[in-house]
PyMOL Python script that loads the backbone (N, CA, C, O; Angstrom):
from pymol import cmd

cmd.read_pdbstr("""\
ATOM      1  N   MET A   1       0.769  -1.432  -0.054  1.00  0.00           N
ATOM      2  CA  MET A   1       0.424  -0.143   0.162  1.00  0.00           C
ATOM      3  C   MET A   1       0.955   1.352   0.043  1.00  0.00           C
ATOM      4  O   MET A   1       0.428   2.307  -0.527  1.00  0.00           O
ATOM      5  N   ALA A   2       1.808   1.300   0.544  1.00  0.00           N
ATOM      6  CA  ALA A   2       2.869   2.049   1.100  1.00  0.00           C
ATOM      7  C   ALA A   2       3.636   2.807  -0.641  1.00  0.00           C
ATOM      8  O   ALA A   2       3.751   3.954  -1.072  1.00  0.00           O
ATOM      9  N   TYR A   3       3.967   1.548  -1.134  1.00  0.00           N
ATOM     10  CA  TYR A   3       5.138   1.646  -2.331  1.00  0.00           C
ATOM     11  C   TYR A   3       3.968   1.628  -3.418  1.00  0.00           C
ATOM     12  O   TYR A   3       4.536   1.645  -4.510  1.00  0.00           O
ATOM     13  N   ASN A   4       2.437   1.597  -3.622  1.00  0.00           N
ATOM     14  CA  ASN A   4       1.411   2.387  -4.212  1.00  0.00           C
ATOM     15  C   ASN A   4       1.426   3.583  -4.067  1.00  0.00           C
ATOM     16  O   ASN A   4       1.010   4.165  -5.069  1.00  0.00           O
ATOM     17  N   LYS A   5       1.702   4.182  -3.315  1.00  0.00           N
ATOM     18  CA  LYS A   5       1.507   6.069  -2.699  1.00  0.00           C
ATOM     19  C   LYS A   5       2.378   6.681  -3.156  1.00  0.00           C
ATOM     20  O   LYS A   5       2.283   7.802  -3.657  1.00  0.00           O
ATOM     21  N   ILE A   6       3.620   5.839  -3.011  1.00  0.00           N
ATOM     22  CA  ILE A   6       4.821   6.320  -3.180  1.00  0.00           C
ATOM     23  C   ILE A   6       5.420   6.649  -4.495  1.00  0.00           C
ATOM     24  O   ILE A   6       6.108   7.614  -4.828  1.00  0.00           O
ATOM     25  N   SER A   7       4.956   5.522  -5.230  1.00  0.00           N
ATOM     26  CA  SER A   7       4.918   5.392  -6.872  1.00  0.00           C
ATOM     27  C   SER A   7       4.017   6.458  -7.771  1.00  0.00           C
ATOM     28  O   SER A   7       4.350   7.046  -8.800  1.00  0.00           O
ATOM     29  N   MET A   8       2.602   6.518  -6.943  1.00  0.00           N
ATOM     30  CA  MET A   8       1.658   7.325  -7.117  1.00  0.00           C
ATOM     31  C   MET A   8       2.185   9.012  -7.398  1.00  0.00           C
ATOM     32  O   MET A   8       1.883   9.623  -8.424  1.00  0.00           O
ATOM     33  N   PHE A   9       2.955   9.555  -6.363  1.00  0.00           N
ATOM     34  CA  PHE A   9       3.554  10.612  -5.668  1.00  0.00           C
ATOM     35  C   PHE A   9       4.423  11.133  -6.812  1.00  0.00           C
ATOM     36  O   PHE A   9       4.385  12.246  -7.338  1.00  0.00           O
ATOM     37  N   SER A  10       5.316   9.954  -7.121  1.00  0.00           N
ATOM     38  CA  SER A  10       6.658  10.370  -7.834  1.00  0.00           C
ATOM     39  C   SER A  10       6.213  10.502  -8.911  1.00  0.00           C
ATOM     40  O   SER A  10       6.901  11.317  -9.526  1.00  0.00           O
ATOM     41  N   ALA A  11       4.900   9.894  -9.856  1.00  0.00           N
ATOM     42  CA  ALA A  11       4.377   9.802 -10.795  1.00  0.00           C
ATOM     43  C   ALA A  11       3.926  11.749 -11.089  1.00  0.00           C
ATOM     44  O   ALA A  11       4.034  12.440 -12.103  1.00  0.00           O
ATOM     45  N   PHE A  12       3.553  11.993 -10.051  1.00  0.00           N
ATOM     46  CA  PHE A  12       2.502  12.867  -9.753  1.00  0.00           C
ATOM     47  C   PHE A  12       4.159  13.934 -10.139  1.00  0.00           C
ATOM     48  O   PHE A  12       4.567  14.498 -11.154  1.00  0.00           O
ATOM     49  N   VAL A  13       4.480  13.842  -9.305  1.00  0.00           N
ATOM     50  CA  VAL A  13       5.926  14.895  -9.597  1.00  0.00           C
ATOM     51  C   VAL A  13       6.548  14.793 -10.915  1.00  0.00           C
ATOM     52  O   VAL A  13       6.405  15.641 -11.797  1.00  0.00           O
ATOM     53  N   LEU A  14       7.042  14.034 -10.989  1.00  0.00           N
ATOM     54  CA  LEU A  14       6.989  14.039 -12.751  1.00  0.00           C
ATOM     55  C   LEU A  14       6.162  14.694 -13.697  1.00  0.00           C
ATOM     56  O   LEU A  14       6.565  15.664 -14.339  1.00  0.00           O
ATOM     57  N   LEU A  15       5.155  14.269 -13.802  1.00  0.00           N
ATOM     58  CA  LEU A  15       3.833  14.584 -14.627  1.00  0.00           C
ATOM     59  C   LEU A  15       4.043  16.438 -14.261  1.00  0.00           C
ATOM     60  O   LEU A  15       3.983  17.165 -15.253  1.00  0.00           O
ATOM     61  N   LEU A  16       4.241  17.016 -13.094  1.00  0.00           N
ATOM     62  CA  LEU A  16       3.905  18.625 -12.856  1.00  0.00           C
ATOM     63  C   LEU A  16       5.343  19.143 -13.359  1.00  0.00           C
ATOM     64  O   LEU A  16       5.614  20.201 -13.927  1.00  0.00           O
ATOM     65  N   SER A  17       6.288  17.948 -12.935  1.00  0.00           N
ATOM     66  CA  SER A  17       7.755  18.731 -14.136  1.00  0.00           C
ATOM     67  C   SER A  17       7.479  19.336 -15.375  1.00  0.00           C
ATOM     68  O   SER A  17       7.476  20.443 -15.912  1.00  0.00           O
ATOM     69  N   PHE A  18       7.219  18.001 -15.635  1.00  0.00           N
ATOM     70  CA  PHE A  18       6.874  17.900 -17.283  1.00  0.00           C
ATOM     71  C   PHE A  18       6.075  19.380 -17.416  1.00  0.00           C
ATOM     72  O   PHE A  18       6.667  20.378 -17.829  1.00  0.00           O
ATOM     73  N   VAL A  19       4.781  19.395 -17.050  1.00  0.00           N
ATOM     74  CA  VAL A  19       4.206  20.606 -17.631  1.00  0.00           C
ATOM     75  C   VAL A  19       4.665  21.944 -17.362  1.00  0.00           C
ATOM     76  O   VAL A  19       4.363  22.974 -17.966  1.00  0.00           O
ATOM     77  N   PHE A  20       5.766  21.728 -15.952  1.00  0.00           N
ATOM     78  CA  PHE A  20       6.212  23.232 -15.891  1.00  0.00           C
ATOM     79  C   PHE A  20       7.676  23.316 -16.888  1.00  0.00           C
ATOM     80  O   PHE A  20       8.181  24.406 -17.156  1.00  0.00           O
ATOM     81  N   LEU A  21       8.110  22.340 -17.254  1.00  0.00           N
ATOM     82  CA  LEU A  21       9.198  22.523 -18.511  1.00  0.00           C
ATOM     83  C   LEU A  21       8.866  23.252 -19.560  1.00  0.00           C
ATOM     84  O   LEU A  21       9.517  24.173 -20.054  1.00  0.00           O
ATOM     85  N   ILE A  22       7.579  22.721 -19.981  1.00  0.00           N
ATOM     86  CA  ILE A  22       7.199  22.654 -21.656  1.00  0.00           C
ATOM     87  C   ILE A  22       6.229  24.421 -20.957  1.00  0.00           C
ATOM     88  O   ILE A  22       6.307  25.555 -21.431  1.00  0.00           O
ATOM     89  N   SER A  23       5.652  24.066 -20.080  1.00  0.00           N
ATOM     90  CA  SER A  23       5.556  26.167 -19.731  1.00  0.00           C
ATOM     91  C   SER A  23       6.012  27.141 -20.023  1.00  0.00           C
ATOM     92  O   SER A  23       5.675  28.123 -20.684  1.00  0.00           O
ATOM     93  N   SER A  24       7.322  26.638 -19.163  1.00  0.00           N
ATOM     94  CA  SER A  24       7.783  27.859 -19.243  1.00  0.00           C
ATOM     95  C   SER A  24       8.492  28.123 -20.324  1.00  0.00           C
ATOM     96  O   SER A  24       8.616  29.314 -20.608  1.00  0.00           O
ATOM     97  N   GLY A  25       9.202  27.004 -21.292  1.00  0.00           N
ATOM     98  CA  GLY A  25       9.764  27.054 -22.520  1.00  0.00           C
ATOM     99  C   GLY A  25       8.610  27.958 -23.790  1.00  0.00           C
ATOM    100  O   GLY A  25       8.931  28.642 -24.761  1.00  0.00           O
ATOM    101  N   GLU A  26       7.254  27.598 -23.269  1.00  0.00           N
ATOM    102  CA  GLU A  26       6.139  28.561 -24.189  1.00  0.00           C
ATOM    103  C   GLU A  26       5.945  29.529 -23.651  1.00  0.00           C
ATOM    104  O   GLU A  26       5.288  30.269 -24.382  1.00  0.00           O
ATOM    105  N   SER A  27       6.174  29.986 -22.678  1.00  0.00           N
ATOM    106  CA  SER A  27       6.051  31.857 -22.030  1.00  0.00           C
ATOM    107  C   SER A  27       7.137  32.204 -22.521  1.00  0.00           C
ATOM    108  O   SER A  27       6.944  33.273 -23.100  1.00  0.00           O
ATOM    109  N   LYS A  28       8.418  31.817 -22.631  1.00  0.00           N
ATOM    110  CA  LYS A  28       9.789  32.082 -22.859  1.00  0.00           C
ATOM    111  C   LYS A  28       9.399  32.434 -25.014  1.00  0.00           C
ATOM    112  O   LYS A  28       9.802  33.496 -25.487  1.00  0.00           O
ATOM    113  N   MET A  29       8.874  31.715 -25.661  1.00  0.00           N
ATOM    114  CA  MET A  29       8.730  32.065 -27.121  1.00  0.00           C
ATOM    115  C   MET A  29       7.287  33.200 -26.756  1.00  0.00           C
ATOM    116  O   MET A  29       7.355  34.427 -26.831  1.00  0.00           O
ATOM    117  N   THR A  30       6.485  32.687 -26.502  1.00  0.00           N
ATOM    118  CA  THR A  30       5.642  34.052 -26.472  1.00  0.00           C
ATOM    119  C   THR A  30       6.104  35.485 -25.975  1.00  0.00           C
ATOM    120  O   THR A  30       5.852  36.511 -26.608  1.00  0.00           O
ATOM    121  N   PHE A  31       6.618  35.464 -25.102  1.00  0.00           N
ATOM    122  CA  PHE A  31       7.528  36.799 -24.323  1.00  0.00           C
ATOM    123  C   PHE A  31       8.419  37.334 -25.350  1.00  0.00           C
ATOM    124  O   PHE A  31       8.415  38.565 -25.308  1.00  0.00           O
ATOM    125  N   ASN A  32       9.174  36.863 -26.249  1.00  0.00           N
ATOM    126  CA  ASN A  32      10.278  37.161 -26.884  1.00  0.00           C
ATOM    127  C   ASN A  32       9.348  38.026 -28.358  1.00  0.00           C
ATOM    128  O   ASN A  32       9.446  39.173 -28.794  1.00  0.00           O
ATOM    129  N   ASN A  33       8.366  36.691 -28.841  1.00  0.00           N
ATOM    130  CA  ASN A  33       7.328  37.439 -29.678  1.00  0.00           C
ATOM    131  C   ASN A  33       6.452  38.079 -29.867  1.00  0.00           C
ATOM    132  O   ASN A  33       6.093  38.487 -30.972  1.00  0.00           O
ATOM    133  N   GLY A  34       5.671  38.400 -28.285  1.00  0.00           N
ATOM    134  CA  GLY A  34       4.602  38.960 -28.449  1.00  0.00           C
ATOM    135  C   GLY A  34       5.215  40.105 -27.188  1.00  0.00           C
ATOM    136  O   GLY A  34       4.292  40.911 -27.076  1.00  0.00           O
ATOM    137  N   PHE A  35       6.136  40.448 -26.387  1.00  0.00           N
ATOM    138  CA  PHE A  35       5.731  41.689 -25.850  1.00  0.00           C
ATOM    139  C   PHE A  35       6.286  42.262 -25.580  1.00  0.00           C
ATOM    140  O   PHE A  35       6.035  43.152 -24.768  1.00  0.00           O
ATOM    141  N   VAL A  36       7.760  41.978 -26.333  1.00  0.00           N
ATOM    142  CA  VAL A  36       9.086  42.586 -26.140  1.00  0.00           C
ATOM    143  C   VAL A  36       8.830  43.386 -27.527  1.00  0.00           C
ATOM    144  O   VAL A  36       8.573  42.846 -28.602  1.00  0.00           O
ATOM    145  N   LYS A  37       8.941  44.657 -27.315  1.00  0.00           N
ATOM    146  CA  LYS A  37       9.011  45.485 -28.749  1.00  0.00           C
ATOM    147  C   LYS A  37      10.305  45.958 -29.368  1.00  0.00           C
ATOM    148  O   LYS A  37      11.226  46.662 -28.953  1.00  0.00           O
ATOM    149  N   GLN A  38      10.021  45.230 -30.682  1.00  0.00           N
ATOM    150  CA  GLN A  38      11.595  44.809 -31.862  1.00  0.00           C
ATOM    151  C   GLN A  38      12.121  46.534 -31.685  1.00  0.00           C
ATOM    152  O   GLN A  38      11.388  47.519 -31.765  1.00  0.00           O
ATOM    153  N   SER A  39      13.514  46.513 -31.443  1.00  0.00           N
ATOM    154  CA  SER A  39      14.119  47.638 -32.114  1.00  0.00           C
ATOM    155  C   SER A  39      14.823  47.486 -33.138  1.00  0.00           C
ATOM    156  O   SER A  39      15.687  46.635 -33.349  1.00  0.00           O
ATOM    157  N   LYS A  40      14.223  48.851 -34.215  1.00  0.00           N
ATOM    158  CA  LYS A  40      14.876  49.244 -35.800  1.00  0.00           C
ATOM    159  C   LYS A  40      15.505  50.298 -35.757  1.00  0.00           C
ATOM    160  O   LYS A  40      15.092  51.224 -35.058  1.00  0.00           O
ATOM    161  N   LEU A  41      16.564  50.394 -36.439  1.00  0.00           N
ATOM    162  CA  LEU A  41      17.463  50.691 -36.850  1.00  0.00           C
ATOM    163  C   LEU A  41      17.463  51.667 -38.129  1.00  0.00           C
ATOM    164  O   LEU A  41      17.564  51.228 -39.274  1.00  0.00           O
ATOM    165  N   VAL A  42      17.314  53.320 -37.760  1.00  0.00           N
ATOM    166  CA  VAL A  42      17.382  53.741 -38.874  1.00  0.00           C
ATOM    167  C   VAL A  42      18.440  54.746 -39.044  1.00  0.00           C
ATOM    168  O   VAL A  42      18.926  55.569 -38.268  1.00  0.00           O
ATOM    169  N   CYS A  43      18.722  54.372 -40.606  1.00  0.00           N
ATOM    170  CA  CYS A  43      19.982  55.035 -40.648  1.00  0.00           C
ATOM    171  C   CYS A  43      19.474  56.581 -41.450  1.00  0.00           C
ATOM    172  O   CYS A  43      18.445  56.797 -42.091  1.00  0.00           O
ATOM    173  N   ASN A  44      20.385  57.319 -41.195  1.00  0.00           N
ATOM    174  CA  ASN A  44      20.180  58.655 -41.610  1.00  0.00           C
ATOM    175  C   ASN A  44      21.437  59.085 -42.559  1.00  0.00           C
ATOM    176  O   ASN A  44      21.261  60.164 -43.124  1.00  0.00           O
ATOM    177  N   SER A  45      22.584  58.478 -42.814  1.00  0.00           N
ATOM    178  CA  SER A  45      23.308  58.370 -43.509  1.00  0.00           C
ATOM    179  C   SER A  45      24.107  57.463 -44.078  1.00  0.00           C
ATOM    180  O   SER A  45      24.894  56.955 -43.280  1.00  0.00           O
ATOM    181  N   ILE A  46      24.163  57.168 -44.933  1.00  0.00           N
ATOM    182  CA  ILE A  46      24.998  55.721 -45.566  1.00  0.00           C
ATOM    183  C   ILE A  46      25.892  55.620 -46.334  1.00  0.00           C
ATOM    184  O   ILE A  46      25.785  56.463 -47.225  1.00  0.00           O
ATOM    185  N   TYR A  47      27.112  54.721 -46.481  1.00  0.00           N
ATOM    186  CA  TYR A  47      28.181  54.690 -47.300  1.00  0.00           C
ATOM    187  C   TYR A  47      28.324  53.445 -48.065  1.00  0.00           C
ATOM    188  O   TYR A  47      28.069  52.369 -47.524  1.00  0.00           O
ATOM    189  N   GLY A  48      28.707  53.513 -49.261  1.00  0.00           N
ATOM    190  CA  GLY A  48      29.249  52.628 -49.669  1.00  0.00           C
ATOM    191  C   GLY A  48      31.013  52.212 -49.938  1.00  0.00           C
ATOM    192  O   GLY A  48      31.909  52.855 -50.485  1.00  0.00           O
ATOM    193  N   THR A  49      31.003  50.980 -49.344  1.00  0.00           N
ATOM    194  CA  THR A  49      32.570  50.725 -49.525  1.00  0.00           C
ATOM    195  C   THR A  49      33.105  50.635 -51.083  1.00  0.00           C
ATOM    196  O   THR A  49      32.566  50.561 -52.187  1.00  0.00           O
ATOM    197  N   GLN A  50      34.521  50.683 -50.554  1.00  0.00           N
ATOM    198  CA  GLN A  50      35.037  51.235 -52.091  1.00  0.00           C
ATOM    199  C   GLN A  50      36.336  50.613 -51.823  1.00  0.00           C
ATOM    200  O   GLN A  50      36.897  50.740 -50.734  1.00  0.00           O
ATOM    201  N   VAL A  51      37.034  49.654 -53.221  1.00  0.00           N
ATOM    202  CA  VAL A  51      38.361  49.013 -52.446  1.00  0.00           C
ATOM    203  C   VAL A  51      39.111  49.748 -51.926  1.00  0.00           C
ATOM    204  O   VAL A  51      39.314  50.929 -52.209  1.00  0.00           O
ATOM    205  N   GLY A  52      39.851  48.772 -50.683  1.00  0.00           N
ATOM    206  CA  GLY A  52      41.105  49.103 -49.864  1.00  0.00           C
ATOM    207  C   GLY A  52      40.008  49.820 -48.859  1.00  0.00           C
ATOM    208  O   GLY A  52      40.468  50.848 -48.363  1.00  0.00           O
ATOM    209  N   ASP A  53      38.789  49.537 -48.488  1.00  0.00           N
ATOM    210  CA  ASP A  53      37.853  50.305 -47.044  1.00  0.00           C
ATOM    211  C   ASP A  53      37.968  49.211 -46.280  1.00  0.00           C
ATOM    212  O   ASP A  53      37.636  48.198 -46.895  1.00  0.00           O
ATOM    213  N   THR A  54      38.289  49.036 -45.246  1.00  0.00           N
ATOM    214  CA  THR A  54      38.085  48.326 -43.865  1.00  0.00           C
ATOM    215  C   THR A  54      37.487  49.350 -42.874  1.00  0.00           C
ATOM    216  O   THR A  54      37.550  50.579 -42.917  1.00  0.00           O
ATOM    217  N   CYS A  55      36.816  48.439 -41.855  1.00  0.00           N
ATOM    218  CA  CYS A  55      35.658  49.310 -40.876  1.00  0.00           C
ATOM    219  C   CYS A  55      36.818  50.310 -40.305  1.00  0.00           C
ATOM    220  O   CYS A  55      36.436  51.433 -39.975  1.00  0.00           O
ATOM    221  N   SER A  56      38.250  49.985 -40.156  1.00  0.00           N
ATOM    222  CA  SER A  56      38.945  51.105 -39.127  1.00  0.00           C
ATOM    223  C   SER A  56      39.634  52.128 -40.031  1.00  0.00           C
ATOM    224  O   SER A  56      40.392  52.987 -39.581  1.00  0.00           O
ATOM    225  N   SER A  57      39.314  51.986 -41.431  1.00  0.00           N
ATOM    226  CA  SER A  57      39.046  53.195 -41.992  1.00  0.00           C
ATOM    227  C   SER A  57      38.428  53.804 -42.418  1.00  0.00           C
ATOM    228  O   SER A  57      38.748  54.500 -43.382  1.00  0.00           O
ATOM    229  N   ILE A  58      37.083  53.802 -41.792  1.00  0.00           N
ATOM    230  CA  ILE A  58      36.106  53.745 -42.043  1.00  0.00           C
ATOM    231  C   ILE A  58      35.040  54.932 -41.316  1.00  0.00           C
ATOM    232  O   ILE A  58      34.192  55.791 -41.557  1.00  0.00           O
ATOM    233  N   ILE A  59      35.873  54.185 -40.158  1.00  0.00           N
ATOM    234  CA  ILE A  59      36.054  55.160 -39.084  1.00  0.00           C
ATOM    235  C   ILE A  59      36.246  55.820 -38.755  1.00  0.00           C
ATOM    236  O   ILE A  59      35.451  56.582 -38.203  1.00  0.00           O
ATOM    237  N   GLU A  60      37.611  56.005 -38.884  1.00  0.00           N
ATOM    238  CA  GLU A  60      38.519  56.995 -38.726  1.00  0.00           C
ATOM    239  C   GLU A  60      38.198  58.604 -40.121  1.00  0.00           C
ATOM    240  O   GLU A  60      38.385  59.803 -39.916  1.00  0.00           O
ATOM    241  N   GLU A  61      37.793  58.053 -41.148  1.00  0.00           N
ATOM    242  CA  GLU A  61      37.857  58.855 -42.556  1.00  0.00           C
ATOM    243  C   GLU A  61      36.431  59.923 -41.434  1.00  0.00           C
ATOM    244  O   GLU A  61      36.501  61.150 -41.364  1.00  0.00           O
ATOM    245  N   PHE A  62      35.189  59.021 -40.638  1.00  0.00           N
ATOM    246  CA  PHE A  62      34.579  59.896 -41.085  1.00  0.00           C
ATOM    247  C   PHE A  62      33.861  59.937 -38.988  1.00  0.00           C
ATOM    248  O   PHE A  62      32.777  60.163 -38.451  1.00  0.00           O
ATOM    249  N   GLN A  63      35.343  59.551 -38.487  1.00  0.00           N
ATOM    250  CA  GLN A  63      35.174  61.031 -37.182  1.00  0.00           C
ATOM    251  C   GLN A  63      34.467  59.648 -36.328  1.00  0.00           C
ATOM    252  O   GLN A  63      34.069  60.059 -35.238  1.00  0.00           O
ATOM    253  N   LEU A  64      34.276  58.600 -36.442  1.00  0.00           N
ATOM    254  CA  LEU A  64      33.098  57.980 -35.859  1.00  0.00           C
ATOM    255  C   LEU A  64      33.903  56.783 -34.737  1.00  0.00           C
ATOM    256  O   LEU A  64      34.989  56.226 -34.902  1.00  0.00           O
ATOM    257  N   SER A  65      32.897  56.644 -33.543  1.00  0.00           N
ATOM    258  CA  SER A  65      33.353  55.784 -32.513  1.00  0.00           C
ATOM    259  C   SER A  65      33.624  54.412 -32.892  1.00  0.00           C
ATOM    260  O   SER A  65      32.901  54.172 -33.859  1.00  0.00           O
ATOM    261  N   ALA A  66      34.431  53.234 -32.547  1.00  0.00           N
ATOM    262  CA  ALA A  66      34.434  52.252 -32.772  1.00  0.00           C
ATOM    263  C   ALA A  66      32.837  51.594 -32.259  1.00  0.00           C
ATOM    264  O   ALA A  66      32.272  50.805 -33.016  1.00  0.00           O
ATOM    265  N   THR A  67      32.312  51.915 -31.184  1.00  0.00           N
ATOM    266  CA  THR A  67      31.477  51.120 -30.568  1.00  0.00           C
ATOM    267  C   THR A  67      29.937  51.747 -31.048  1.00  0.00           C
ATOM    268  O   THR A  67      28.946  51.018 -31.006  1.00  0.00           O
ATOM    269  N   THR A  68      29.858  53.084 -31.477  1.00  0.00           N
ATOM    270  CA  THR A  68      28.857  53.327 -32.466  1.00  0.00           C
ATOM    271  C   THR A  68      28.647  52.880 -33.895  1.00  0.00           C
ATOM    272  O   THR A  68      27.650  52.764 -34.607  1.00  0.00           O
ATOM    273  N   PHE A  69      30.068  52.648 -34.078  1.00  0.00           N
ATOM    274  CA  PHE A  69      30.494  52.294 -35.744  1.00  0.00           C
ATOM    275  C   PHE A  69      29.259  50.786 -35.722  1.00  0.00           C
ATOM    276  O   PHE A  69      28.187  50.550 -36.280  1.00  0.00           O
ATOM    277  N   ASN A  70      30.148  50.054 -34.759  1.00  0.00           N
ATOM    278  CA  ASN A  70      29.552  48.721 -34.679  1.00  0.00           C
ATOM    279  C   ASN A  70      27.997  48.709 -34.319  1.00  0.00           C
ATOM    280  O   ASN A  70      27.387  47.810 -34.898  1.00  0.00           O
ATOM    281  N   ALA A  71      27.349  49.393 -33.613  1.00  0.00           N
ATOM    282  CA  ALA A  71      25.955  49.578 -32.640  1.00  0.00           C
ATOM    283  C   ALA A  71      25.021  49.958 -34.198  1.00  0.00           C
ATOM    284  O   ALA A  71      23.894  49.467 -34.264  1.00  0.00           O
ATOM    285  N   ILE A  72      25.568  50.908 -35.527  1.00  0.00           N
ATOM    286  CA  ILE A  72      24.604  51.236 -36.279  1.00  0.00           C
ATOM    287  C   ILE A  72      24.747  50.390 -37.318  1.00  0.00           C
ATOM    288  O   ILE A  72      24.227  50.745 -38.376  1.00  0.00           O
ATOM    289  N   ASN A  73      25.444  49.140 -37.281  1.00  0.00           N
ATOM    290  CA  ASN A  73      25.909  48.294 -38.082  1.00  0.00           C
ATOM    291  C   ASN A  73      25.668  46.760 -37.303  1.00  0.00           C
ATOM    292  O   ASN A  73      26.556  45.952 -37.578  1.00  0.00           O
ATOM    293  N   PRO A  74      24.830  46.365 -36.577  1.00  0.00           N
ATOM    294  CA  PRO A  74      24.892  45.114 -36.023  1.00  0.00           C
ATOM    295  C   PRO A  74      25.693  43.968 -37.024  1.00  0.00           C
ATOM    296  O   PRO A  74      26.453  43.118 -36.558  1.00  0.00           O
ATOM    297  N   ASN A  75      25.329  44.127 -38.724  1.00  0.00           N
ATOM    298  CA  ASN A  75      25.249  42.346 -38.815  1.00  0.00           C
ATOM    299  C   ASN A  75      26.425  42.415 -39.639  1.00  0.00           C
ATOM    300  O   ASN A  75      26.569  41.465 -40.409  1.00  0.00           O
ATOM    301  N   LEU A  76      27.619  43.646 -39.663  1.00  0.00           N
ATOM    302  CA  LEU A  76      28.747  43.256 -40.553  1.00  0.00           C
ATOM    303  C   LEU A  76      30.055  42.738 -39.749  1.00  0.00           C
ATOM    304  O   LEU A  76      30.354  43.036 -38.593  1.00  0.00           O
ATOM    305  N   ASN A  77      30.545  42.153 -40.362  1.00  0.00           N
ATOM    306  CA  ASN A  77      31.791  41.461 -40.419  1.00  0.00           C
ATOM    307  C   ASN A  77      32.732  41.999 -40.679  1.00  0.00           C
ATOM    308  O   ASN A  77      32.802  42.018 -41.908  1.00  0.00           O
ATOM    309  N   CYS A  78      33.903  42.685 -40.065  1.00  0.00           N
ATOM    310  CA  CYS A  78      34.265  43.158 -40.147  1.00  0.00           C
ATOM    311  C   CYS A  78      35.729  42.952 -41.180  1.00  0.00           C
ATOM    312  O   CYS A  78      36.340  43.703 -41.940  1.00  0.00           O
ATOM    313  N   ASN A  79      35.892  41.529 -40.746  1.00  0.00           N
ATOM    314  CA  ASN A  79      36.698  40.539 -41.625  1.00  0.00           C
ATOM    315  C   ASN A  79      36.173  40.242 -43.136  1.00  0.00           C
ATOM    316  O   ASN A  79      36.905  39.593 -43.884  1.00  0.00           O
ATOM    317  N   VAL A  80      35.305  40.565 -43.447  1.00  0.00           N
ATOM    318  CA  VAL A  80      35.095  40.285 -44.661  1.00  0.00           C
ATOM    319  C   VAL A  80      34.190  41.802 -45.007  1.00  0.00           C
ATOM    320  O   VAL A  80      33.003  41.894 -44.693  1.00  0.00           O
ATOM    321  N   VAL A  81      34.740  42.634 -45.506  1.00  0.00           N
ATOM    322  CA  VAL A  81      34.061  44.053 -46.034  1.00  0.00           C
ATOM    323  C   VAL A  81      34.359  44.098 -47.819  1.00  0.00           C
ATOM    324  O   VAL A  81      35.375  44.530 -48.363  1.00  0.00           O
ATOM    325  N   PHE A  82      33.509  43.689 -48.283  1.00  0.00           N
ATOM    326  CA  PHE A  82      33.395  43.918 -49.875  1.00  0.00           C
ATOM    327  C   PHE A  82      33.118  45.256 -50.536  1.00  0.00           C
ATOM    328  O   PHE A  82      32.889  46.123 -49.693  1.00  0.00           O
ATOM    329  N   VAL A  83      33.085  45.556 -51.416  1.00  0.00           N
ATOM    330  CA  VAL A  83      33.121  46.581 -52.462  1.00  0.00           C
ATOM    331  C   VAL A  83      31.428  46.868 -52.670  1.00  0.00           C
ATOM    332  O   VAL A  83      30.632  45.977 -52.971  1.00  0.00           O
ATOM    333  N   GLY A  84      31.062  48.315 -52.441  1.00  0.00           N
ATOM    334  CA  GLY A  84      29.987  48.520 -52.449  1.00  0.00           C
ATOM    335  C   GLY A  84      28.928  47.542 -51.511  1.00  0.00           C
ATOM    336  O   GLY A  84      27.859  47.131 -51.964  1.00  0.00           O
ATOM    337  N   GLU A  85      29.390  47.260 -50.202  1.00  0.00           N
ATOM    338  CA  GLU A  85      28.521  46.723 -49.037  1.00  0.00           C
ATOM    339  C   GLU A  85      28.080  48.233 -48.611  1.00  0.00           C
ATOM    340  O   GLU A  85      28.849  49.191 -48.530  1.00  0.00           O
ATOM    341  N   TRP A  86      26.397  48.244 -48.306  1.00  0.00           N
ATOM    342  CA  TRP A  86      25.996  49.472 -47.814  1.00  0.00           C
ATOM    343  C   TRP A  86      26.284  49.593 -45.707  1.00  0.00           C
ATOM    344  O   TRP A  86      26.060  48.842 -44.758  1.00  0.00           O
ATOM    345  N   LEU A  87      26.806  50.820 -45.870  1.00  0.00           N
ATOM    346  CA  LEU A  87      27.380  50.596 -44.301  1.00  0.00           C
ATOM    347  C   LEU A  87      26.523  52.047 -43.821  1.00  0.00           C
ATOM    348  O   LEU A  87      26.436  53.019 -44.570  1.00  0.00           O
ATOM    349  N   CYS A  88      25.854  51.992 -42.298  1.00  0.00           N
ATOM    350  CA  CYS A  88      25.579  53.232 -41.980  1.00  0.00           C
ATOM    351  C   CYS A  88      26.156  53.841 -41.118  1.00  0.00           C
ATOM    352  O   CYS A  88      26.490  53.341 -40.044  1.00  0.00           O
ATOM    353  N   LEU A  89      26.382  55.139 -41.496  1.00  0.00           N
ATOM    354  CA  LEU A  89      27.476  56.032 -40.718  1.00  0.00           C
ATOM    355  C   LEU A  89      26.574  56.870 -39.792  1.00  0.00           C
ATOM    356  O   LEU A  89      27.254  57.481 -38.968  1.00  0.00           O
ATOM    357  N   ASP A  90      25.291  57.077 -39.681  1.00  0.00           N
ATOM    358  CA  ASP A  90      24.669  58.179 -38.515  1.00  0.00           C
ATOM    359  C   ASP A  90      23.281  57.707 -38.674  1.00  0.00           C
ATOM    360  O   ASP A  90      22.626  57.923 -39.693  1.00  0.00           O
ATOM    361  N   GLY A  91      22.764  56.939 -37.457  1.00  0.00           N
ATOM    362  CA  GLY A  91      22.119  56.213 -37.428  1.00  0.00           C
ATOM    363  C   GLY A  91      21.246  55.996 -35.823  1.00  0.00           C
ATOM    364  O   GLY A  91      21.983  55.975 -34.837  1.00  0.00           O
ATOM    365  N   ILE A  92      19.562  55.824 -35.560  1.00  0.00           N
ATOM    366  CA  ILE A  92      19.135  56.119 -34.253  1.00  0.00           C
ATOM    367  C   ILE A  92      18.433  54.594 -34.116  1.00  0.00           C
ATOM    368  O   ILE A  92      18.432  53.843 -35.091  1.00  0.00           O
ATOM    369  N   THR A  93      18.057  54.341 -33.305  1.00  0.00           N
ATOM    370  CA  THR A  93      17.845  53.120 -32.478  1.00  0.00           C
ATOM    371  C   THR A  93      16.287  53.445 -32.162  1.00  0.00           C
ATOM    372  O   THR A  93      16.055  54.025 -31.101  1.00  0.00           O
ATOM    373  N   VAL A  94      14.949  53.029 -33.215  1.00  0.00           N
ATOM    374  CA  VAL A  94      13.574  53.491 -32.628  1.00  0.00           C
ATOM    375  C   VAL A  94      12.840  52.043 -32.008  1.00  0.00           C
ATOM    376  O   VAL A  94      11.731  52.092 -31.475  1.00  0.00           O
TER     377      VAL A  94
END
""", "prot")
cmd.dss("prot")
cmd.show_as("cartoon", "prot")
cmd.util.cbc("prot")
cmd.orient("prot")
């Protein structure tokens, strides 16, 4: 009789743990997609890269800080800057 109660209790705890795990995962998906406002970058000035341009040379030429430059060009890979790539030089996040 005691073994049966322990078995039922263990199964109940396991079931609750599983339900909690699923609900916490679902709430994270809902929270990220439904309630958090996604920021949007608006560029006020852009530059098309030319032969020989690097992130450092562009930062120096346009007197930007590296932090600002990276923030307004979040998907830029400075190891592979290709000719004609459009970069943001002045922008804000809304």
